[in-house]
Backbone as CSV, one residue per row, in Angstrom:
resi,resn,N_x,N_y,N_z,CA_x,CA_y,CA_z,C_x,C_y,C_z
1,UNK,71.578,-140.371,103.949,70.928,-141.637,104.274,71.663,-142.292,105.437
2,UNK,70.930,-142.794,106.376,71.496,-143.451,107.534,71.888,-144.880,107.150
3,UNK,73.201,-145.249,107.271,73.613,-146.605,106.875,72.946,-147.691,107.713
4,UNK,72.531,-147.365,108.938,71.871,-148.365,109.773,70.505,-148.751,109.225
5,UNK,69.862,-147.827,108.493,68.524,-148.126,107.985,68.559,-149.206,106.902
6,UNK,69.724,-149.442,106.294,69.835,-150.481,105.278,70.019,-151.867,105.891
7,UNK,70.414,-151.916,107.140,70.630,-153.184,107.830,69.334,-153.603,108.509
8,UNK,68.937,-154.860,108.365,67.697,-155.286,109.026,67.828,-155.229,110.552
9,UNK,66.702,-155.038,111.222,66.706,-155.031,112.690,66.463,-156.427,113.239
10,UNK,66.081,-157.366,112.360,65.778,-158.730,112.800,66.139,-159.710,111.695
11,UNK,66.700,-160.839,112.078,66.976,-161.898,111.107,66.536,-163.236,111.693
12,UNK,66.245,-164.179,110.801,65.848,-165.531,111.196,66.796,-166.523,110.547
13,UNK,67.299,-167.433,111.365,68.214,-168.473,110.892,67.557,-169.821,111.162
14,UNK,67.417,-170.635,110.128,66.905,-172.002,110.298,68.067,-172.966,110.149
15,UNK,68.254,-173.806,111.147,69.375,-174.746,111.152,68.812,-176.157,111.236
16,UNK,69.236,-177.034,110.320,68.830,-178.433,110.377,69.971,-179.260,110.939
17,UNK,69.621,-180.244,111.740,70.609,-181.103,112.398,70.178,-181.278,113.843
18,UNK,70.732,-182.253,114.502,70.349,-182.504,115.883,71.074,-181.536,116.806
19,UNK,70.327,-180.693,117.515,70.968,-179.756,118.453,71.742,-180.512,119.535
20,UNK,72.929,-180.011,119.838,73.776,-180.668,120.841,74.116,-179.681,121.948
21,UNK,74.070,-180.148,123.183,74.382,-179.257,124.304,75.872,-179.028,124.451
22,UNK,76.219,-177.857,124.973,77.608,-177.595,125.326,77.926,-178.522,126.485
23,UNK,78.909,-179.366,126.326,79.212,-180.358,127.347,79.778,-179.751,128.611
24,UNK,79.688,-180.510,129.656,80.306,-180.100,130.907,81.815,-180.243,130.767
25,UNK,82.522,-179.358,131.412,83.978,-179.412,131.366,84.482,-180.012,132.664
26,UNK,85.499,-180.844,132.539,86.073,-181.493,133.700,87.581,-181.280,133.662
27,UNK,88.121,-180.685,134.719,89.561,-180.450,134.794,90.202,-181.519,135.661
28,UNK,91.407,-181.899,135.294,92.130,-182.871,136.114,93.623,-182.563,136.053
29,UNK,94.318,-182.967,137.099,95.757,-182.732,137.191,96.494,-183.704,136.281
30,UNK,97.530,-183.215,135.620,98.333,-184.046,134.736,99.450,-184.682,135.568
31,UNK,99.585,-185.997,135.422,100.637,-186.719,136.147,101.561,-187.390,135.137
32,UNK,102.768,-187.654,135.586,103.709,-188.402,134.740,104.566,-189.287,135.637
33,UNK,105.197,-190.233,135.021,106.036,-191.170,135.778,107.429,-190.569,135.948
34,UNK,107.896,-190.546,137.181,109.248,-190.073,137.472,110.206,-191.173,137.038
35,UNK,111.161,-190.847,136.163,112.088,-191.858,135.630,112.995,-192.447,136.711
36,UNK,113.369,-191.617,137.644,114.300,-192.092,138.671,113.626,-193.033,139.668
37,UNK,112.426,-192.665,140.116,111.763,-193.457,141.159,110.710,-194.407,140.615
38,UNK,110.229,-194.159,139.419,109.166,-194.984,138.849,107.793,-194.633,139.405
39,UNK,107.726,-193.649,140.283,106.472,-193.218,140.904,105.764,-192.196,140.010
40,UNK,104.430,-192.187,140.109,103.646,-191.170,139.410,103.705,-189.887,140.224
41,UNK,103.907,-188.757,139.543,103.942,-187.475,140.240,103.185,-186.435,139.440
42,UNK,102.667,-185.429,140.146,101.925,-184.354,139.502,102.891,-183.379,138.846
43,UNK,102.518,-182.897,137.661,103.394,-181.983,136.921,103.117,-180.522,137.245
44,UNK,102.004,-180.254,137.922,101.626,-178.862,138.180,100.765,-178.290,137.060
45,UNK,100.507,-179.103,136.046,99.674,-178.667,134.924,98.294,-179.295,135.050
46,UNK,97.320,-178.668,134.400,95.974,-179.236,134.362,95.533,-179.396,132.922
47,UNK,94.645,-180.339,132.709,94.050,-180.550,131.389,92.543,-180.460,131.558
48,UNK,91.862,-180.014,130.505,90.413,-179.880,130.549,89.809,-180.804,129.495
49,UNK,88.845,-181.594,129.917,88.157,-182.516,129.013,86.703,-182.073,128.920
50,UNK,86.192,-182.003,127.696,84.797,-181.613,127.499,84.023,-182.815,126.993
51,UNK,82.880,-183.097,127.633,82.074,-184.235,127.202,81.286,-183.892,125.942
52,UNK,80.962,-184.903,125.156,80.169,-184.776,123.921,80.794,-183.801,122.920
53,UNK,82.108,-183.769,122.863,82.805,-182.801,122.021,82.449,-182.926,120.536
54,UNK,82.418,-184.140,120.000,82.163,-184.325,118.566,80.771,-183.856,118.171
55,UNK,79.768,-184.192,118.985,78.395,-183.806,118.662,78.218,-182.298,118.727
56,UNK,78.757,-181.680,119.765,78.594,-180.231,119.898,79.368,-179.511,118.795
57,UNK,80.498,-180.048,118.394,81.285,-179.423,117.324,80.507,-179.466,116.005
58,UNK,79.858,-180.585,115.718,79.062,-180.702,114.486,77.893,-179.710,114.514
59,UNK,77.219,-179.581,115.663,76.099,-178.655,115.794,76.576,-177.212,115.618
60,UNK,77.648,-176.862,116.291,78.154,-175.493,116.202,78.585,-175.152,114.774
61,UNK,79.166,-176.116,114.071,79.577,-175.895,112.674,78.357,-175.596,111.800
62,UNK,77.260,-176.343,112.007,76.030,-176.098,111.234,75.464,-174.711,111.525
63,UNK,75.410,-174.352,112.810,74.863,-173.042,113.185,75.725,-171.935,112.585
64,UNK,77.034,-172.059,112.702,77.940,-171.046,112.153,77.750,-170.881,110.648
65,UNK,77.702,-171.990,109.920,77.564,-171.937,108.456,76.247,-171.280,108.055
66,UNK,75.149,-171.676,108.696,73.845,-171.105,108.348,73.755,-169.637,108.750
67,UNK,74.363,-169.276,109.870,74.364,-167.873,110.303,75.142,-167.001,109.310
68,UNK,76.274,-167.499,108.844,77.073,-166.737,107.873,76.314,-166.543,106.561
69,UNK,75.586,-167.596,106.125,74.783,-167.478,104.894,73.722,-166.395,105.046
70,UNK,73.004,-166.427,106.169,71.941,-165.443,106.400,72.530,-164.042,106.492
71,UNK,73.666,-163.906,107.149,74.307,-162.601,107.284,74.673,-162.050,105.904
72,UNK,75.186,-162.912,105.057,75.574,-162.493,103.709,74.350,-162.126,102.858
73,UNK,73.296,-162.938,102.940,72.095,-162.706,102.132,71.321,-161.452,102.560
74,UNK,71.317,-161.157,103.864,70.485,-160.060,104.368,71.240,-158.749,104.540
75,UNK,72.565,-158.817,104.549,73.336,-157.601,104.808,73.371,-157.243,106.289
76,UNK,73.114,-158.227,107.134,73.111,-158.017,108.593,74.496,-157.614,109.063
77,UNK,74.549,-156.577,109.879,75.787,-156.176,110.531,75.633,-156.458,112.016
78,UNK,76.615,-157.084,112.640,76.488,-157.392,114.060,76.284,-156.112,114.872
79,UNK,75.246,-156.054,115.678,75.002,-154.860,116.491,76.112,-154.674,117.525
80,UNK,76.418,-153.427,117.817,77.438,-153.145,118.832,76.834,-153.130,120.226
81,UNK,75.522,-152.986,120.308,74.845,-152.966,121.605,74.148,-154.283,121.877
82,UNK,73.013,-154.180,122.547,72.270,-155.369,122.965,71.567,-156.080,121.822
83,UNK,71.418,-157.389,121.980,70.654,-158.196,121.034,69.680,-159.077,121.814
84,UNK,68.592,-159.407,121.158,67.596,-160.326,121.702,67.671,-161.580,120.847
85,UNK,67.786,-162.734,121.484,67.897,-164.001,120.755,66.797,-164.945,121.228
86,UNK,65.916,-165.311,120.310,64.872,-166.304,120.581,65.256,-167.572,119.827
87,UNK,65.192,-168.715,120.509,65.551,-169.981,119.869,64.467,-171.018,120.146
88,UNK,64.013,-171.667,119.087,63.100,-172.805,119.174,63.910,-174.034,118.761
89,UNK,64.201,-174.919,119.703,64.923,-176.150,119.404,63.917,-177.253,119.084
90,UNK,64.210,-178.031,118.047,63.375,-179.168,117.660,64.233,-180.422,117.756
91,UNK,63.907,-181.273,118.720,64.712,-182.456,119.011,63.977,-183.731,118.611
92,UNK,64.722,-184.751,118.161,64.057,-185.994,117.746,63.451,-186.735,118.940
93,UNK,62.335,-187.392,118.689,61.697,-188.207,119.726,62.426,-189.539,119.830
94,UNK,62.473,-190.106,121.044,63.029,-191.453,121.183,62.101,-192.493,120.547
95,UNK,62.658,-193.607,120.125,61.860,-194.668,119.496,60.770,-195.183,120.424
96,UNK,61.001,-195.135,121.718,60.037,-195.628,122.691,58.742,-194.823,122.741
97,UNK,58.720,-193.642,122.110,57.496,-192.837,122.071,56.518,-193.339,121.001
98,UNK,57.000,-194.218,120.115,56.181,-194.673,118.998,55.639,-196.081,119.233
99,UNK,54.515,-196.346,118.601,53.918,-197.673,118.648,54.707,-198.612,117.749
100,UNK,54.354,-199.880,117.802,55.025,-200.880,116.966,53.991,-201.629,116.140
101,UNK,54.485,-202.490,115.282,53.593,-203.338,114.485,52.796,-202.546,113.470
102,UNK,51.504,-202.857,113.402,50.625,-202.233,112.406,50.530,-200.719,112.612
103,UNK,50.724,-200.266,113.844,50.600,-198.836,114.157,51.953,-198.139,114.303
104,UNK,52.986,-198.765,113.762,54.315,-198.156,113.815,54.262,-196.775,113.160
105,UNK,54.957,-195.841,113.737,54.950,-194.475,113.209,53.978,-193.574,113.927
106,UNK,53.028,-194.163,114.655,52.082,-193.366,115.441,52.590,-193.246,116.870
107,UNK,52.341,-192.104,117.481,52.780,-191.898,118.861,51.948,-192.721,119.828
108,UNK,52.573,-193.206,120.861,51.854,-193.877,121.949,51.047,-192.822,122.694
109,UNK,49.961,-193.234,123.306,49.144,-192.298,124.080,49.921,-191.708,125.245
110,UNK,50.838,-192.460,125.803,51.624,-192.001,126.951,52.810,-191.122,126.558
111,UNK,53.053,-190.934,125.254,54.189,-190.109,124.823,53.957,-188.661,125.253
112,UNK,54.945,-188.065,125.900,54.761,-186.693,126.384,54.721,-185.675,125.239
113,UNK,53.974,-184.613,125.448,53.903,-183.550,124.450,55.110,-182.623,124.576
114,UNK,55.524,-182.355,125.816,56.631,-181.425,126.064,57.951,-182.174,126.186
115,UNK,59.013,-181.562,125.724,60.354,-182.135,125.818,60.927,-181.785,127.191
116,UNK,60.778,-182.685,128.148,61.189,-182.408,129.527,62.375,-183.255,129.974
117,UNK,63.095,-183.808,129.025,64.254,-184.640,129.347,65.517,-183.984,128.787
118,UNK,66.668,-184.610,129.070,67.927,-184.079,128.549,67.902,-184.092,127.036
119,UNK,68.583,-183.199,126.372,69.560,-182.249,126.889,68.912,-181.050,127.577
120,UNK,69.658,-180.491,128.523,69.182,-179.327,129.254,69.086,-178.113,128.339
121,UNK,68.052,-177.337,128.550,67.809,-176.135,127.753,68.994,-175.173,127.814
122,UNK,69.544,-174.968,128.999,70.622,-173.990,129.136,71.902,-174.435,128.433
123,UNK,72.149,-175.748,128.372,73.347,-176.222,127.670,73.171,-176.142,126.157
124,UNK,71.943,-176.358,125.667,71.666,-176.161,124.240,71.855,-174.690,123.878
125,UNK,71.341,-173.838,124.748,71.446,-172.392,124.540,72.912,-171.966,124.495
126,UNK,73.715,-172.483,125.417,75.123,-172.089,125.492,75.889,-172.480,124.229
127,UNK,75.670,-173.700,123.735,76.386,-174.125,122.528,75.977,-173.290,121.313
128,UNK,74.696,-172.946,121.253,74.199,-172.170,120.108,74.675,-170.722,120.189
129,UNK,74.644,-170.132,121.366,75.146,-168.761,121.521,76.630,-168.684,121.167
130,UNK,77.412,-169.670,121.588,78.835,-169.684,121.252,79.037,-169.770,119.736
131,UNK,78.209,-170.567,119.067,78.314,-170.693,117.605,77.933,-169.385,116.915
132,UNK,76.911,-168.701,117.440,76.519,-167.409,116.859,77.642,-166.388,116.998
133,UNK,78.321,-166.418,118.134,79.438,-165.502,118.355,80.579,-165.826,117.401
134,UNK,80.946,-167.123,117.279,82.053,-167.456,116.383,81.731,-167.230,114.920
135,UNK,80.448,-167.218,114.569,80.071,-166.949,113.172,80.207,-165.470,112.835
136,UNK,80.222,-164.612,113.865,80.323,-163.176,113.632,78.965,-162.497,113.526
137,UNK,77.885,-163.231,113.700,76.551,-162.640,113.569,76.191,-161.790,114.784
138,UNK,76.805,-162.116,115.925,76.763,-161.238,117.097,78.202,-161.079,117.574
139,UNK,78.483,-159.938,118.192,79.865,-159.679,118.606,80.295,-160.523,119.796
140,UNK,79.399,-160.698,120.739,79.734,-161.437,121.957,78.426,-161.895,122.584
141,UNK,78.410,-163.109,123.124,77.162,-163.548,123.735,76.847,-162.776,125.011
142,UNK,77.790,-161.985,125.497,77.511,-161.090,126.625,76.559,-159.962,126.198
143,UNK,76.448,-159.697,124.894,75.549,-158.661,124.375,74.092,-159.103,124.356
144,UNK,73.834,-160.375,124.622,72.456,-160.874,124.611,71.763,-160.383,125.876
145,UNK,70.749,-159.530,125.690,70.050,-158.919,126.826,68.713,-159.590,127.126
146,UNK,68.253,-160.432,126.235,66.968,-161.087,126.465,66.669,-162.091,125.384
147,UNK,65.506,-162.715,125.514,65.079,-163.695,124.527,64.389,-164.852,125.205
148,UNK,63.963,-165.796,124.396,63.307,-166.981,124.934,63.901,-168.217,124.279
149,UNK,63.901,-169.295,125.034,64.437,-170.566,124.561,63.364,-171.625,124.813
150,UNK,63.040,-172.405,123.780,62.031,-173.455,123.896,62.592,-174.751,123.342
151,UNK,62.226,-175.865,123.972,62.558,-177.198,123.464,61.252,-177.865,123.043
152,UNK,61.240,-178.400,121.835,60.073,-179.112,121.310,60.543,-180.432,120.721
153,UNK,59.606,-181.353,120.580,59.901,-182.545,119.790,59.704,-182.168,118.327
154,UNK,60.538,-182.738,117.475,60.504,-182.428,116.045,59.440,-183.261,115.351
155,UNK,58.199,-183.110,115.779,57.100,-183.850,115.167,56.732,-183.187,113.842
156,UNK,56.881,-183.931,112.756,56.494,-183.419,111.445,57.493,-182.462,110.821
157,UNK,58.664,-182.358,111.364,59.699,-181.498,110.793,61.059,-182.075,111.150
158,UNK,62.107,-181.695,110.424,63.437,-182.228,110.758,63.955,-181.600,112.055
159,UNK,64.799,-182.322,112.788,65.408,-181.737,113.981,66.255,-180.522,113.607
160,UNK,66.397,-179.604,114.534,67.190,-178.410,114.292,66.755,-177.282,115.199
161,UNK,66.858,-176.073,114.684,66.488,-174.899,115.468,66.092,-173.757,114.542
162,UNK,65.232,-172.898,115.063,64.908,-171.640,114.404,65.368,-170.549,115.371
163,UNK,66.258,-169.704,114.878,66.879,-168.675,115.715,66.483,-167.312,115.164
164,UNK,65.936,-166.470,116.024,65.592,-165.101,115.638,66.466,-164.159,116.454
165,UNK,67.181,-163.295,115.754,68.060,-162.328,116.419,67.543,-160.933,116.097
166,UNK,67.387,-160.119,117.137,66.917,-158.734,116.964,67.921,-157.772,117.571
167,UNK,68.101,-156.651,116.904,68.970,-155.581,117.388,68.178,-154.777,118.421
168,UNK,68.466,-154.977,119.683,67.703,-154.360,120.772,67.731,-152.829,120.693
169,UNK,68.896,-152.259,120.487,69.027,-150.800,120.469,68.246,-150.174,119.319
170,UNK,68.302,-150.798,118.149,67.578,-150.255,116.999,66.078,-150.451,117.144
171,UNK,65.655,-151.548,117.760,64.223,-151.749,117.996,63.708,-150.682,118.949
172,UNK,64.472,-150.378,119.992,64.076,-149.353,120.960,64.004,-147.990,120.279
173,UNK,64.940,-147.703,119.374,64.948,-146.438,118.642,63.747,-146.362,117.708
174,UNK,63.446,-147.482,117.013,62.285,-147.513,116.110,60.991,-147.282,116.884
175,UNK,60.884,-147.861,118.087,59.704,-147.682,118.925,59.552,-146.223,119.342
176,UNK,60.672,-145.576,119.660,60.652,-144.173,120.056,60.175,-143.293,118.900
177,UNK,60.620,-143.604,117.672,60.245,-142.817,116.507,58.756,-143.021,116.164
178,UNK,58.247,-144.224,116.420,56.827,-144.508,116.133,55.907,-143.705,117.034
179,UNK,56.350,-143.379,118.244,55.491,-142.667,119.195,55.521,-141.164,118.960
180,UNK,56.439,-140.679,118.137,56.523,-139.225,117.890,55.497,-138.776,116.885
């Protein structure tokens, strides 16, 4: 029996919580006060500050925990080759999209259907891919060979993401066997 046949070729992870983008990193030179002269001087060291650290850390923790649960329940083994990752992000609508008064809770006619504002799709993708890697569900985000990323408003559902991971090499092998 082939041990790979017991491992699924595709898994789905549902994560609840507000998706957070991987923040931009900003490096700056570290300075200190010279005791003898009282002047500020550069130490030759640099420090890196990441924006939105707390929010992205909470999001990554949720993704990691849910990925580990799915891996345990399904018997998923991280593929050594390529993986395909599709992610549907569901983000909360701003309060300004809703009516007020008697019609509170209903969307305004001018409320956009598509999520075309920040956070940026690529930064959401980066934080989620990093969390998938740290969870062990994929070996390295460099192994991601394809996939699709979508941003939606979380209308009628909680904010979060639905992540589908497929083993590219095994899917290609299965396709080859189907044609024989």
